[in-house]
C-alpha positions as CSV (number, residue, x, y, z in Angstrom):
1,X,-2.3,36.8,-1.0
2,X,-6.3,36.5,0.2
3,X,-7.7,37.1,-3.0
4,X,-5.5,34.1,-4.6
5,X,-6.5,31.8,-1.5
6,X,-10.2,32.2,-2.2
7,X,-9.8,29.8,-5.3
8,X,-8.6,27.2,-3.6
9,X,-11.8,24.9,-4.9
10,X,-10.1,25.3,-8.1
11,X,-7.6,22.6,-6.8
12,X,-10.3,20.2,-6.7
13,X,-12.5,20.8,-9.7
14,X,-10.4,21.1,-12.6
15,X,-9.2,17.6,-12.4
16,X,-12.4,16.7,-11.7
17,X,-13.5,18.4,-15.2
18,X,-11.1,16.0,-17.3
19,X,-12.7,12.8,-15.7
20,X,-16.4,14.1,-16.2
21,X,-16.0,15.0,-19.7
22,X,-14.0,11.8,-20.8
23,X,-16.6,9.9,-18.9
24,X,-19.6,11.6,-20.6
25,X,-17.3,11.1,-23.8
26,X,-16.8,7.6,-23.5
27,X,-20.5,6.8,-22.2
28,X,-22.3,9.1,-25.5
29,X,-19.9,9.4,-28.4
30,X,-17.2,6.3,-27.7
31,X,-16.4,6.4,-31.5
32,X,-15.1,10.1,-31.5
33,X,-13.7,9.5,-27.9
34,X,-11.4,6.6,-29.0
35,X,-10.4,7.9,-32.2
36,X,-8.7,11.3,-30.3
37,X,-8.2,9.7,-27.1
38,X,-4.1,10.7,-27.4
39,X,-5.8,14.2,-26.8
40,X,-7.6,13.4,-23.6
41,X,-4.2,12.1,-22.0
42,X,-2.9,15.6,-22.6
43,X,-6.1,17.3,-21.4
44,X,-5.6,15.1,-18.4
45,X,-1.7,16.1,-17.8
46,X,-2.6,20.1,-18.7
47,X,-4.9,20.3,-16.1
48,X,-3.1,18.6,-13.3
49,X,0.2,20.7,-14.2
50,X,-2.6,24.0,-13.6
51,X,-3.5,22.1,-10.3
52,X,0.3,21.7,-9.7
53,X,1.1,25.5,-10.5
54,X,-1.7,26.7,-8.5
55,X,-0.5,24.8,-5.4
56,X,3.2,26.1,-5.6
57,X,1.8,29.4,-5.9
58,X,-0.3,29.1,-2.7
59,X,2.4,27.2,-0.5
60,X,5.1,30.5,-1.4
61,X,2.6,32.9,1.0
62,X,2.8,30.0,3.6
63,X,7.1,29.4,3.5
64,X,7.1,33.5,3.6
65,X,4.6,34.6,6.2
66,X,3.2,30.9,7.8
67,X,-0.4,31.9,6.4
68,X,-3.3,29.2,6.4
69,X,-6.7,29.6,4.8
70,X,-9.9,28.0,5.7
71,X,-13.3,29.2,3.5
72,X,-16.6,27.1,4.1
73,X,-20.1,27.5,3.8
74,X,-23.2,25.9,5.5
75,X,-25.0,22.7,3.8
76,X,-27.3,21.5,6.5
77,X,-28.6,23.7,9.3
78,X,-31.3,22.8,11.8
79,X,-31.7,23.6,15.5
80,X,-29.6,20.6,17.0
81,X,-27.1,19.8,14.1
82,X,-25.0,21.8,11.3
83,X,-22.6,21.1,8.3
84,X,-20.0,23.4,7.0
85,X,-18.2,21.9,3.6
86,X,-15.2,24.0,2.4
87,X,-11.7,23.5,2.1
88,X,-8.6,23.9,4.3
89,X,-5.0,25.7,2.9
90,X,-2.1,25.1,5.1
91,X,1.0,23.6,5.4
92,X,0.6,20.3,5.1
93,X,-2.4,20.6,2.8
94,X,-0.3,22.4,0.7
95,X,3.0,19.7,0.6
96,X,0.3,17.2,0.2
97,X,-1.4,18.4,-3.3
98,X,2.1,19.1,-4.6
99,X,3.3,15.9,-4.1
100,X,0.0,14.5,-5.6
101,X,0.1,16.6,-8.7
102,X,3.8,16.9,-9.2
103,X,4.3,12.6,-8.7
104,X,0.5,12.2,-10.9
105,X,1.6,14.6,-13.7
106,X,4.6,12.2,-14.4
107,X,2.6,8.9,-13.7
108,X,0.1,10.4,-16.3
109,X,3.0,11.3,-18.8
110,X,4.4,7.5,-18.4
111,X,1.0,5.7,-18.8
112,X,0.5,7.5,-21.9
113,X,2.8,4.8,-23.5
114,X,2.6,2.3,-21.2
115,X,-1.1,2.1,-21.3
116,X,-0.9,2.7,-25.1
117,X,-1.7,-0.8,-26.3
118,X,-4.4,-1.4,-23.7
119,X,-8.3,-1.5,-25.0
120,X,-9.0,0.5,-21.7
121,X,-6.8,3.3,-22.7
122,X,-9.1,5.7,-22.0
123,X,-10.9,4.2,-18.9
124,X,-7.6,3.8,-17.0
125,X,-7.0,7.7,-18.0
126,X,-10.6,8.5,-16.5
127,X,-10.2,6.6,-13.1
128,X,-6.7,8.3,-12.6
129,X,-8.4,11.6,-13.0
130,X,-11.2,10.5,-10.2
131,X,-8.5,9.1,-8.1
132,X,-6.3,12.3,-8.3
133,X,-9.6,14.1,-8.0
134,X,-10.9,12.4,-4.7
135,X,-7.0,12.5,-3.0
136,X,-7.1,16.4,-3.6
137,X,-10.4,16.7,-2.3
138,X,-9.3,14.4,0.9
139,X,-6.1,16.6,1.9
140,X,-8.5,20.2,1.3
141,X,-11.1,18.9,3.4
142,X,-12.3,21.0,6.6
143,X,-13.8,18.9,8.5
144,X,-14.0,15.0,9.3
145,X,-17.4,14.3,7.5
146,X,-15.8,15.6,4.1
147,X,-12.4,13.6,4.6
148,X,-14.8,10.8,5.1
149,X,-16.5,11.1,2.0
150,X,-13.4,11.5,0.0
151,X,-11.4,8.8,2.0
152,X,-14.3,6.2,0.7
153,X,-14.3,7.4,-3.0
154,X,-10.2,7.0,-2.6
155,X,-11.0,3.4,-2.0
156,X,-13.5,2.8,-4.4
157,X,-11.2,4.0,-7.3
158,X,-8.4,2.4,-6.3
159,X,-10.4,-1.0,-6.2
160,X,-11.4,0.0,-10.0
161,X,-7.4,0.8,-10.7
162,X,-6.2,-2.3,-8.9
163,X,-8.2,-4.5,-10.7
164,X,-8.4,-2.6,-14.0
165,X,-7.3,-5.9,-15.4
166,X,-10.0,-8.2,-13.7
167,X,-10.3,-10.9,-16.2
168,X,-7.2,-12.0,-14.8
169,X,-8.4,-14.0,-11.3
170,X,-5.1,-12.3,-9.5
171,X,-6.1,-9.1,-9.9
172,X,-9.8,-9.5,-9.4
173,X,-8.7,-11.3,-6.3
174,X,-6.1,-8.3,-5.5
175,X,-8.6,-5.3,-5.5
176,X,-11.4,-7.6,-3.4
177,X,-8.6,-7.9,-1.1
178,X,-7.8,-4.2,-1.1
179,X,-11.7,-3.3,-0.5
180,X,-12.4,-5.6,2.4
181,X,-9.4,-5.0,4.4
182,X,-9.7,-0.9,4.2
183,X,-13.6,-1.3,4.8
184,X,-12.4,-2.8,8.1
185,X,-10.3,0.6,8.5
186,X,-13.2,2.6,7.6
187,X,-15.6,1.1,9.6
188,X,-13.3,1.7,12.9
189,X,-13.2,5.6,10.9
190,X,-16.8,6.2,11.1
191,X,-17.4,5.1,14.5
192,X,-14.4,7.2,15.8
193,X,-15.8,10.3,13.9
194,X,-19.5,9.6,15.4
195,X,-17.8,8.9,18.7
196,X,-15.6,12.1,18.6
197,X,-19.1,14.2,17.3
198,X,-20.4,13.2,20.3
199,X,-18.0,14.2,22.5
200,X,-17.2,17.7,21.3
201,X,-20.3,18.2,18.9
202,X,-18.6,19.3,15.8
203,X,-16.7,18.2,12.8
204,X,-14.5,21.1,12.1
205,X,-11.2,20.3,12.7
206,X,-10.0,24.1,14.8
207,X,-13.4,23.6,16.5
208,X,-12.7,19.9,17.4
209,X,-9.2,20.3,19.0
210,X,-10.1,23.6,20.9
211,X,-13.4,21.8,22.4
212,X,-11.3,18.6,23.0
213,X,-8.4,20.1,24.6
214,X,-10.3,22.0,26.8
215,X,-12.7,19.2,28.0
216,X,-9.3,17.1,28.2
217,X,-8.1,20.2,30.6
218,X,-10.9,20.5,32.7
219,X,-11.3,16.0,33.0
220,X,-14.8,16.6,31.9
221,X,-14.4,13.4,29.3
222,X,-14.3,9.2,30.0
223,X,-10.8,9.1,29.4
224,X,-11.2,5.3,28.4
225,X,-14.4,6.4,25.6
226,X,-12.3,9.2,24.4
227,X,-9.1,6.4,23.8
228,X,-11.4,4.0,22.4
229,X,-12.3,6.8,19.6
230,X,-9.3,7.4,18.8
231,X,-8.1,4.1,18.6
232,X,-10.7,3.6,16.1
233,X,-9.8,6.8,14.3
234,X,-6.5,5.6,13.7
235,X,-7.9,2.1,12.6
236,X,-8.7,3.9,9.0
237,X,-5.6,5.1,8.9
238,X,-3.6,1.4,9.4
239,X,-5.9,-0.1,6.9
240,X,-5.2,2.9,4.3
241,X,-1.5,3.1,5.0
242,X,-1.3,-0.7,5.3
243,X,0.3,-0.9,8.5
244,X,0.2,-4.4,10.6
245,X,-2.0,-6.1,11.3
246,X,-4.3,-4.1,8.1
247,X,-1.2,-4.6,5.6
248,X,-1.8,-7.7,3.9
249,X,-3.5,-6.1,0.9
250,X,-0.5,-3.9,-0.3
251,X,1.4,-6.3,-1.9
252,X,-1.5,-7.7,-3.4
253,X,-2.3,-4.7,-5.2
254,X,0.5,-4.9,-7.5
255,X,-1.9,-6.8,-9.7
256,X,-2.7,-3.8,-11.3
257,X,-0.9,-1.4,-14.1
258,X,2.6,-0.8,-12.7
259,X,1.7,3.1,-12.9
260,X,-1.0,3.0,-10.6
261,X,1.5,0.8,-8.4
262,X,3.8,4.1,-8.2
263,X,0.7,6.4,-7.7
264,X,-0.5,4.3,-4.8
265,X,2.6,3.8,-3.3
266,X,3.9,6.9,-3.9
267,X,2.0,9.7,-3.0
268,X,-1.6,9.0,-2.7
269,X,-3.7,6.0,-1.2
270,X,-0.9,5.0,1.2
271,X,-0.1,8.3,2.2
272,X,-4.2,9.2,3.0
273,X,-3.2,7.3,6.3
274,X,-0.5,9.5,7.5
275,X,-2.4,12.4,6.7
276,X,-4.6,11.4,8.7
277,X,-2.7,10.7,11.4
278,X,-0.6,14.1,10.8
279,X,-3.8,16.2,10.5
280,X,-5.4,14.8,13.7
281,X,-2.5,14.8,15.6
282,X,-2.9,17.8,17.7
283,X,-6.4,15.4,19.2
284,X,-3.7,12.0,19.7
285,X,-1.0,14.2,21.2
286,X,-2.9,14.8,23.9
287,X,-4.0,10.8,24.7
288,X,-0.4,9.0,25.3
289,X,-1.8,5.7,25.3
290,X,-2.4,6.6,21.4
291,X,0.5,8.2,20.9
292,X,2.3,5.0,22.6
293,X,-0.2,2.5,20.1
294,X,1.0,4.7,17.0
295,X,4.8,4.6,17.8
296,X,4.5,0.7,18.5
297,X,2.4,0.2,15.3
298,X,5.0,1.7,13.4
299,X,7.9,-0.3,14.9
300,X,5.9,-3.5,14.5
301,X,5.4,-2.3,10.4
302,X,9.2,-1.1,10.3
303,X,10.5,-4.5,10.9
304,X,8.0,-6.9,9.6
305,X,7.9,-5.0,5.8
306,X,11.8,-5.2,5.8
307,X,11.8,-8.8,6.8
308,X,8.6,-9.8,4.1
309,X,11.0,-8.4,1.7
310,X,14.2,-10.2,1.9
311,X,13.2,-13.0,-0.1
312,X,10.2,-11.8,-2.6
313,X,11.2,-12.9,-6.1
314,X,8.4,-10.2,-7.8
315,X,10.2,-6.7,-8.2
316,X,7.2,-4.9,-7.4
317,X,6.4,-7.0,-4.5
318,X,9.5,-6.4,-3.1
319,X,9.2,-2.6,-3.8
320,X,5.6,-3.0,-2.2
321,X,7.3,-4.0,1.3
322,X,9.7,-1.4,1.3
323,X,7.1,0.8,1.3
324,X,5.1,-0.4,3.8
325,X,8.7,-0.5,5.9
326,X,9.3,3.3,5.0
327,X,5.8,4.1,6.1
328,X,6.2,2.6,9.3
329,X,8.7,4.8,9.8
330,X,6.9,7.3,9.2
331,X,4.1,6.4,11.7
332,X,6.8,5.6,14.3
333,X,7.5,9.5,13.5
334,X,4.6,10.6,14.4
335,X,3.7,8.6,17.3
336,X,7.2,9.8,18.7
337,X,5.6,12.9,17.9
338,X,8.1,14.2,15.9
339,X,5.8,16.1,13.0
340,X,8.5,17.3,11.1
341,X,10.4,14.0,10.8
342,X,7.7,12.3,9.4
343,X,6.5,15.0,6.9
344,X,9.9,15.5,5.3
345,X,10.4,11.4,5.0
346,X,6.9,11.9,3.6
347,X,8.1,14.0,0.8
348,X,11.6,12.2,0.0
349,X,10.4,8.7,0.1
350,X,7.4,9.8,-2.2
351,X,9.7,10.9,-5.1
352,X,12.4,7.9,-4.3
353,X,9.6,5.4,-4.5
354,X,8.0,6.8,-7.3
355,X,11.3,6.6,-9.4
356,X,11.7,2.8,-8.2
357,X,8.2,1.3,-9.3
358,X,8.2,3.3,-12.7
359,X,12.1,1.6,-13.1
360,X,10.4,-1.7,-12.4
361,X,7.8,-0.7,-14.9
362,X,10.4,0.2,-17.6
363,X,12.1,-3.4,-16.7
364,X,8.6,-5.0,-17.0
365,X,8.0,-3.1,-20.1
366,X,11.2,-4.1,-21.8
367,X,11.0,-7.8,-20.6
368,X,7.5,-8.3,-22.0
369,X,8.6,-7.8,-25.5
370,X,11.2,-10.1,-25.6
371,X,10.5,-13.2,-28.3
372,X,9.8,-16.4,-26.5
373,X,9.2,-14.7,-22.9
374,X,6.0,-15.2,-21.2
375,X,4.5,-11.9,-18.9
376,X,3.9,-14.0,-16.4
377,X,7.6,-14.2,-15.9
378,X,8.3,-10.6,-16.7
379,X,8.0,-9.4,-12.9
380,X,10.6,-12.4,-11.5
381,X,13.5,-10.9,-10.7
382,X,15.6,-14.5,-10.4
383,X,14.7,-15.0,-14.2
384,X,16.4,-11.4,-14.9
385,X,20.1,-9.9,-14.9
386,X,22.8,-8.4,-16.9
387,X,19.6,-5.4,-17.8
388,X,22.4,-2.6,-17.0
389,X,23.4,-3.0,-20.9
390,X,19.8,-2.7,-22.3
391,X,18.6,-0.1,-20.1
392,X,20.9,1.6,-18.9
393,X,18.9,5.0,-18.2
394,X,16.5,2.9,-16.3
395,X,19.6,1.2,-14.8
396,X,20.6,4.5,-13.6
397,X,17.0,5.8,-12.4
398,X,16.4,3.2,-10.6
399,X,20.2,2.6,-9.4
400,X,20.1,6.2,-7.8
401,X,16.5,5.4,-6.2
402,X,18.1,2.4,-4.4
403,X,21.0,4.5,-2.7
404,X,18.6,7.1,-1.5
405,X,16.2,4.2,0.0
406,X,19.2,2.7,1.8
407,X,20.1,6.4,3.3
408,X,23.7,7.2,1.1
409,X,23.8,10.9,1.1
410,X,23.4,13.4,-0.2
411,X,20.5,11.4,-1.9
412,X,17.2,12.7,0.0
413,X,15.8,9.7,2.0
414,X,19.4,10.1,3.8
415,X,18.1,13.3,5.5
416,X,14.8,12.3,6.4
417,X,15.2,9.0,7.8
418,X,18.7,10.1,9.6
419,X,16.3,12.4,11.5
420,X,13.6,9.5,12.6
421,X,16.8,7.1,13.6
422,X,18.1,10.2,15.9
423,X,14.5,10.9,16.9
424,X,14.4,7.1,18.0
425,X,17.3,7.4,20.0
426,X,15.3,9.9,22.5
427,X,12.4,8.3,22.7
428,X,13.1,4.5,23.1
429,X,16.1,2.7,23.1
430,X,14.3,-0.7,21.8
431,X,12.4,1.0,19.3
432,X,16.0,2.8,18.5
433,X,18.2,-0.4,17.6
434,X,14.9,-1.9,15.8
435,X,14.8,1.0,13.9
436,X,18.6,1.0,12.8
437,X,18.7,-2.8,12.1
438,X,16.0,-1.9,9.7
439,X,17.6,0.4,8.0
440,X,20.5,-2.2,7.7
441,X,17.9,-4.4,6.6
442,X,16.9,-1.7,3.7
443,X,20.2,-1.3,2.2
444,X,20.6,-4.8,1.7
445,X,16.9,-5.6,-0.1
446,X,17.5,-2.7,-1.9
447,X,20.8,-3.9,-3.3
448,X,19.3,-7.7,-3.8
449,X,16.6,-6.2,-5.6
450,X,19.2,-3.8,-8.1
451,X,21.5,-6.7,-8.2
452,X,19.1,-9.7,-9.4
453,X,17.8,-7.3,-11.9
454,X,20.5,-5.1,-13.6
455,X,23.9,-7.0,-12.8
456,X,25.5,-10.0,-13.6
457,X,24.7,-11.8,-16.8
458,X,20.9,-12.4,-18.3
459,X,19.8,-15.4,-16.7
460,X,16.9,-16.3,-19.6
461,X,17.8,-18.4,-22.9
462,X,15.0,-17.6,-25.3
463,X,13.2,-19.6,-28.0
464,X,15.2,-18.5,-31.8
465,X,13.9,-16.6,-34.5
466,X,12.3,-19.5,-35.8
467,X,10.6,-20.8,-33.1
468,X,11.6,-24.3,-33.2
469,X,14.3,-25.0,-31.1
470,X,13.7,-24.6,-27.4
471,X,17.0,-24.2,-25.3
472,X,16.1,-24.9,-21.2
473,X,18.1,-22.6,-18.6
474,X,18.8,-24.4,-15.3
475,X,19.2,-22.0,-11.7
476,X,20.7,-22.4,-8.4
477,X,19.2,-21.7,-4.7
478,X,18.1,-18.3,-4.4
479,X,21.0,-17.5,-1.9
480,X,23.1,-20.0,-3.2
481,X,26.3,-19.6,-6.2
482,X,27.5,-21.9,-8.4
483,X,27.3,-22.9,-12.4
484,X,25.2,-25.5,-14.0
485,X,26.8,-28.1,-16.2
486,X,24.8,-27.7,-19.4
487,X,25.5,-23.9,-19.8
488,X,28.4,-22.2,-20.4
489,X,30.8,-21.6,-17.5
490,X,31.2,-18.3,-18.0
491,X,27.5,-17.3,-17.6
492,X,26.7,-17.4,-14.0
493,X,23.4,-17.9,-13.0
494,X,21.6,-16.3,-9.8
495,X,19.7,-18.1,-7.4
496,X,16.5,-19.6,-7.4
497,X,14.4,-22.2,-5.2
498,X,11.2,-23.9,-6.4
499,X,8.4,-23.8,-3.8
500,X,9.1,-27.2,-2.2
501,X,13.0,-26.3,-1.2
502,X,13.5,-23.3,1.0
503,X,17.3,-23.4,1.0
504,X,20.0,-20.5,0.8
505,X,22.9,-22.1,-0.1
506,X,21.9,-25.5,-1.4
507,X,24.0,-26.0,-4.7
508,X,21.4,-28.3,-6.3
509,X,19.6,-27.2,-10.0
510,X,16.4,-26.7,-11.1
511,X,15.0,-26.8,-14.8
512,X,12.4,-24.2,-14.6
513,X,9.7,-25.4,-17.1
514,X,7.7,-23.3,-19.1
515,X,4.9,-22.8,-16.6
516,X,7.1,-20.5,-14.0
517,X,4.8,-19.0,-11.6
518,X,1.5,-20.5,-10.9
519,X,0.3,-17.2,-12.3
520,X,-2.2,-15.8,-14.7
521,X,-1.1,-13.1,-16.6
522,X,-2.3,-11.8,-20.1
523,X,-0.4,-11.9,-23.3
524,X,0.4,-8.2,-24.4
525,X,1.1,-7.9,-27.8
526,X,2.7,-4.4,-29.4
527,X,3.4,-4.8,-33.0
528,X,6.3,-2.2,-33.2
529,X,8.2,-5.3,-31.1
530,X,8.2,-7.4,-34.3
531,X,10.0,-4.3,-36.3
532,X,13.0,-4.1,-33.5
533,X,16.4,-6.0,-34.9
534,X,17.1,-7.1,-31.3
535,X,13.6,-8.4,-30.5
536,X,14.9,-11.6,-28.3
537,X,16.8,-9.0,-26.2
538,X,15.2,-6.7,-23.6
539,X,15.3,-2.6,-24.8
540,X,15.3,0.6,-23.2
541,X,11.5,2.0,-23.1
542,X,10.5,5.1,-24.9
543,X,11.3,8.7,-24.1
544,X,8.2,10.0,-22.8
545,X,8.3,6.7,-20.2
546,X,12.2,7.4,-19.8
547,X,11.4,11.4,-19.3
548,X,9.3,10.8,-15.7
549,X,12.3,8.6,-14.7
550,X,14.8,11.4,-15.2
551,X,12.6,13.9,-13.8
552,X,12.2,11.7,-10.6
553,X,15.9,11.2,-10.4
554,X,16.4,15.1,-10.4
555,X,14.0,15.2,-7.6
556,X,15.5,12.4,-5.7
557,X,19.0,14.1,-5.5
558,X,17.8,17.7,-4.7
559,X,14.5,17.4,-2.7
560,X,15.9,16.3,0.5
561,X,18.1,20.0,0.5
562,X,14.6,21.4,2.0
563,X,15.3,20.0,5.0
564,X,19.2,21.5,5.3
565,X,19.4,24.3,7.5
566,X,20.7,28.3,6.7
567,X,22.1,30.8,8.2
568,X,19.8,33.2,8.5
569,X,20.0,36.7,11.1
570,X,22.1,34.4,13.3
571,X,19.7,31.6,13.6
572,X,19.9,28.1,11.6
573,X,16.6,27.9,9.5
574,X,15.6,25.4,6.7
575,X,12.5,26.0,4.3
576,X,11.0,22.7,5.8
577,X,10.5,24.1,9.1
578,X,9.7,27.7,7.8
579,X,6.8,26.2,5.9
580,X,5.2,23.6,8.6
581,X,5.8,26.6,11.3
582,X,1.9,27.1,11.9
583,X,1.3,23.3,12.0
584,X,3.8,23.0,14.5
585,X,2.9,25.4,17.0
586,X,-0.9,23.9,16.7
587,X,0.7,21.0,18.4
588,X,2.1,23.3,21.2
589,X,5.7,22.2,20.5
590,X,8.6,24.1,20.2
591,X,10.3,24.1,16.8
592,X,13.8,23.5,16.9
593,X,15.8,25.7,14.2
594,X,19.6,25.4,15.4
595,X,21.2,22.8,14.2
596,X,25.0,21.6,15.3
597,X,26.5,20.8,12.1
598,X,29.4,18.6,14.1
599,X,26.4,16.3,15.9
600,X,24.7,15.9,12.9
601,X,27.7,14.6,10.8
602,X,29.0,12.4,14.0
603,X,25.0,10.9,13.7
604,X,24.7,10.3,10.4
605,X,28.0,8.5,10.5
606,X,26.1,5.7,12.2
607,X,23.3,5.5,10.0
608,X,25.0,5.8,6.6
609,X,27.8,3.0,8.3
610,X,24.5,0.5,8.8
611,X,23.3,1.2,5.3
612,X,26.6,0.8,3.5
613,X,26.7,-2.6,5.7
614,X,23.6,-3.8,4.3
615,X,24.7,-2.6,0.7
616,X,28.4,-4.5,1.4
617,X,26.7,-8.0,2.6
618,X,24.1,-7.6,-0.4
619,X,27.1,-7.7,-3.2
620,X,28.7,-9.8,-1.2
621,X,25.7,-12.4,-1.1
622,X,24.8,-12.2,-4.8
623,X,28.2,-11.4,-6.7
624,X,28.1,-7.8,-7.8
625,X,30.6,-6.2,-10.3
626,X,31.3,-4.5,-7.5
627,X,32.7,-7.2,-5.4
628,X,36.6,-6.4,-6.7
629,X,36.4,-3.4,-4.4
630,X,36.2,-6.3,-1.3
631,X,39.2,-9.0,-0.8
632,X,36.2,-11.5,-1.1
633,X,38.6,-14.5,-1.0
634,X,39.9,-13.5,2.1
635,X,36.3,-13.2,3.4
636,X,35.5,-16.3,2.1
637,X,38.3,-18.8,3.2
638,X,37.3,-17.0,7.0
639,X,33.3,-17.8,6.3
640,X,34.8,-21.5,5.7
641,X,36.3,-22.0,8.9
642,X,33.4,-20.7,10.7
643,X,31.3,-23.6,12.2
644,X,28.3,-24.7,10.3
645,X,25.3,-27.3,11.3
646,X,21.6,-28.3,11.4
647,X,20.8,-25.5,13.8
648,X,22.2,-22.9,11.6
649,X,20.8,-24.4,8.5
650,X,17.8,-24.5,10.0
651,X,17.9,-20.6,10.9
652,X,18.6,-19.6,7.8
653,X,15.8,-21.4,6.3
654,X,13.5,-20.0,8.9
655,X,14.4,-16.7,7.7
656,X,13.8,-17.6,4.3
657,X,10.2,-19.2,4.7
658,X,9.2,-16.8,7.1
659,X,10.1,-13.9,4.3
660,X,9.1,-16.2,1.7
661,X,5.3,-17.1,3.5
662,X,4.4,-13.5,4.5
663,X,5.4,-13.8,8.0
664,X,2.5,-16.8,8.0
665,X,-0.1,-13.9,8.5
666,X,-1.8,-14.4,5.1
667,X,-2.3,-18.3,5.8
668,X,-3.2,-17.4,9.4
669,X,-5.9,-14.8,8.2
670,X,-7.1,-17.7,5.7
671,X,-7.3,-19.9,8.0
672,X,-8.9,-18.2,11.1
673,X,-11.2,-15.9,9.7
674,X,-11.7,-16.7,5.8
675,X,-12.0,-20.2,7.2
676,X,-13.7,-19.2,10.7
677,X,-16.8,-17.3,8.5
678,X,-17.1,-20.1,5.6
679,X,-17.5,-22.4,9.1
680,X,-20.1,-20.2,10.6
681,X,-21.7,-19.7,7.4
682,X,-22.1,-23.6,7.0
683,X,-23.1,-23.7,10.4
684,X,-25.7,-21.0,9.7
685,X,-27.2,-23.0,6.5
686,X,-26.8,-26.2,8.4
687,X,-29.5,-24.5,11.3
688,X,-31.6,-23.0,9.1
689,X,-32.0,-26.2,6.6
690,X,-32.0,-28.6,9.4
691,X,-33.9,-27.1,12.1
692,X,-36.0,-23.7,10.6
693,X,-36.9,-25.6,7.3
694,X,-37.0,-28.7,9.5
695,X,-39.7,-27.8,12.1
696,X,-41.4,-26.0,8.7
697,X,-41.2,-29.5,7.3
698,X,-42.4,-31.6,9.7
699,X,-45.8,-29.2,10.7
700,X,-46.2,-30.0,6.9
701,X,-46.0,-33.7,7.0
702,X,-47.7,-33.9,10.3
703,X,-50.4,-32.1,9.0
704,X,-50.5,-33.9,5.7
705,X,-50.4,-37.3,7.3
706,X,-53.4,-36.8,10.2
707,X,-55.4,-35.5,6.8
708,X,-54.3,-38.8,5.5
709,X,-55.4,-40.8,7.9
710,X,-59.0,-38.7,8.9
711,X,-59.6,-38.7,5.3
712,X,-60.1,-42.7,5.8
713,X,-62.5,-42.4,8.5
714,X,-65.0,-40.1,7.3
715,X,-68.1,-42.6,5.7
716,X,-70.8,-40.4,5.4
717,X,-72.8,-41.5,7.9
718,X,-73.9,-39.5,10.6
719,X,-74.3,-42.3,13.1
720,X,-70.5,-42.9,12.8
721,X,-69.9,-39.0,13.3
722,X,-71.9,-39.2,16.4
723,X,-70.2,-42.1,17.8
724,X,-66.6,-41.2,17.4
725,X,-67.7,-37.5,18.4
726,X,-69.2,-39.3,22.1
727,X,-66.3,-41.2,22.4
728,X,-63.8,-38.4,22.3
729,X,-65.9,-36.5,24.9
730,X,-66.3,-39.9,26.8
731,X,-62.5,-40.0,26.8
732,X,-61.5,-36.6,27.6
733,X,-63.8,-36.5,30.8
734,X,-62.0,-39.8,31.8
735,X,-58.9,-38.2,31.6
736,X,-60.4,-34.8,33.8
737,X,-61.9,-37.6,36.2
738,X,-58.8,-39.8,36.8
739,X,-56.7,-36.3,37.1
740,X,-59.1,-35.1,40.0
741,X,-59.1,-38.3,42.1
742,X,-55.4,-38.0,42.1
743,X,-54.8,-34.9,43.6
744,X,-57.7,-34.9,45.6
C-alpha cells in the first residue's frame, strides 16, 4: 500500500505531459498537430482517466484503514529558512482529485463535439489540461507556499479559458473582471500566509497546526493579529469561491465556452476556495470570531445568490447564481464546524451542477443551429420553450439535475442539503430560517429555468427557408400570462419585459426586434446544420455530448448514497464518515455515526416540503403542464379576491429590479471603486500636469524671460558693465544699511 502512495506525484504529472506536448506541437509543428487534432483530445481523456483510476486506488485504503500519506523533499535550505515541496494524500485530497478527474473527463468528452467547429480547438484542450493540472497540484499540495503557486496558476488558466473568445467584448471584460476580483482575494491570501509563517515559522500544514494550537493554548500570541491573518487567508477563499462581496466575477464568467462553465462551477475553480477553508479548518476552528465570520459570509451568500437568480433571463447566469448560493451552503456548514456535511454537499452539488451546465450547453448548441435564430439569443430562456419535444434526452437530464438541486429524494443533493439544514437549527435559529427559506427559493428558480426552457410551446417564429418572409413574434411580461392578438391563440408565449419596464404581471405586449439583447456574440457556422431536414427547429445533440449527460445523471441518482448509514457490528456507519475519519479527528471533534431514522425522516419531511412548495409556486406562475395536477381555477379565484394596490405592485417590482440588476452591487462597485479610481487618476493627472509640470515650466519660462531681458542689456562696453555692477552693489549695501538701522 505504501509503495502505491509513493507514486502519488503521478496525479500531477500525467495530465501535465499532454499539455506540454500539445503546446510544443502547436509551437513547432502546427500543421501536423492540427491535422491530427482529434487524437490529442483522445490522449487528454485517456491520461486524465488514468489519473482518475489512480485516485480511486489511493482512496480505497483510506476508507478501509483511515490511511494518509505525505512525502516531501527539501528545495531551499538555509540557516534561518527552509522550504520543502511534496504532496499530501489524505481523504480531502482524494475526494477533490476524484471530483476533478471524473468531471474533467466528462467535460473533455463533451468539449470534443461542442468545440469541434472552433479554430482554437487544440488551444482549448491545451488550456484545459493545464487547468486540470493546476487544480490537481493545488489539492495535493503539502504546504501553503505550494498551494499559493498552484492557486495563481488556476487563476491564470481560468482567465485564459473565460476569455477564450477574446474577440468578443463581453468575454474580454469577463476574464478581466474575474482576474482583477481574484487578485484582491489573492493579496489577502499571500499576506495571511506570510503572517502565519511569522507566527509559527512553518508553511507545512501538520507543523503549522501543531505549533499554532500550542501557542493558542499557552496564550503566547497576539489574538488580534492572529484573527487578522486568518481573515486574510479566508479572503482568498471568498474571492475564489465567489462569496459575498467578491462574487461579482462569477456570472460574467459565463461568457466563456459552456464546458468551461461546467468545469469551473462544478469541481475546480470555485471549489478551490472551499478546499482551502476545509484544509485550514483546524487553524480556523480555534478562532471563534473567524468561524462566525465564515458562517456569516456563507448565509449572506446563500440568500443573495438565490434572490439574484430569480429574474435572470440568461440560462447560464441563472445557474451561475445557483452555484453561488450552493457554495454559500457549503461555506455555512464549514463555519458551523459541520465538516462532513460540507464535503458531502460539495460532492453531490458538483455532479448535479455539472449535469445542469452541460445540459444548458446542449440546449444552447441546439438553438444556435436554427435557421434565422441569432446566436446571441441562444442563451435567453425567454426565447425558448417547448424544447422537450426536440431535445428529450437533454430535457430528462436537465430535469434530473433540477430535482436534485431542489432537494427532492432520493437524488444526490437531498441527502447533503438536508444535513446542512438540520445543522443550522443547532447553530442559529435566524440562520436556519434563512437557509430554509432559501431552499424554497432554490426550488422556485430552478424550476423556473426548467419550465421556461423545456415546457410550454416554442416561443420563437423564424425566417422561412427562402429568407424573404419574416414573421414577427410578441411576448408579454416576464412574470405575466396571456396571449398576443397577432399570433395563434393556441400558442402560449412566456413572459418577457423590456429593459425599461419592470413589471411582474403587466399584460402589455412588446414586439421584440432583431437586436435582442445588447450583446455581441460570434456567429457560429457548422456545415452539417445545412443537411438537417428540420434545420429550422432545435434538435438533439450528438452522442458524445449526450454520453456525459447520461453518466452525470447516474452520478446524480446514486452518489448521495455514500452518506447513507448502514449497520456494521451494531453501529450505523456510512462510507463518507469512514473516509473522513482522519480529517475529523484532526479537528478534535467526535464523529457521530449513529443515525435515528425516525428523526431523519421527520426532519426530511420539512426540507422536502419547502422544496415542493417552491416547485408548486414556479409551476403555478409559469403554467407548466404539471399545473393540471392542481386546481388552479380555485387558486386563481382566491387570488383575485386578495387586495392589490400600489404597495404590493411596488414590492413585486422592487424584488424584480433587485434580482435583475444584481442587487445593484455591480453598480455600486462601478460608481465607488471604478469611478473612485478614475477620479483619483484624473486628480493625480491634473496635479502632475498642473503642479509638477507647472513648476518646471514656470522655472524654464522665467529663465527664458530673464535671459531674453538681459541679452538686451549687454552692449559690449566695459564702462556700462562697471556702472551696472556698482549700482547693484550700492543697492544691496543700501538695503543692508536700512535693515541694520531698523533693528538697532
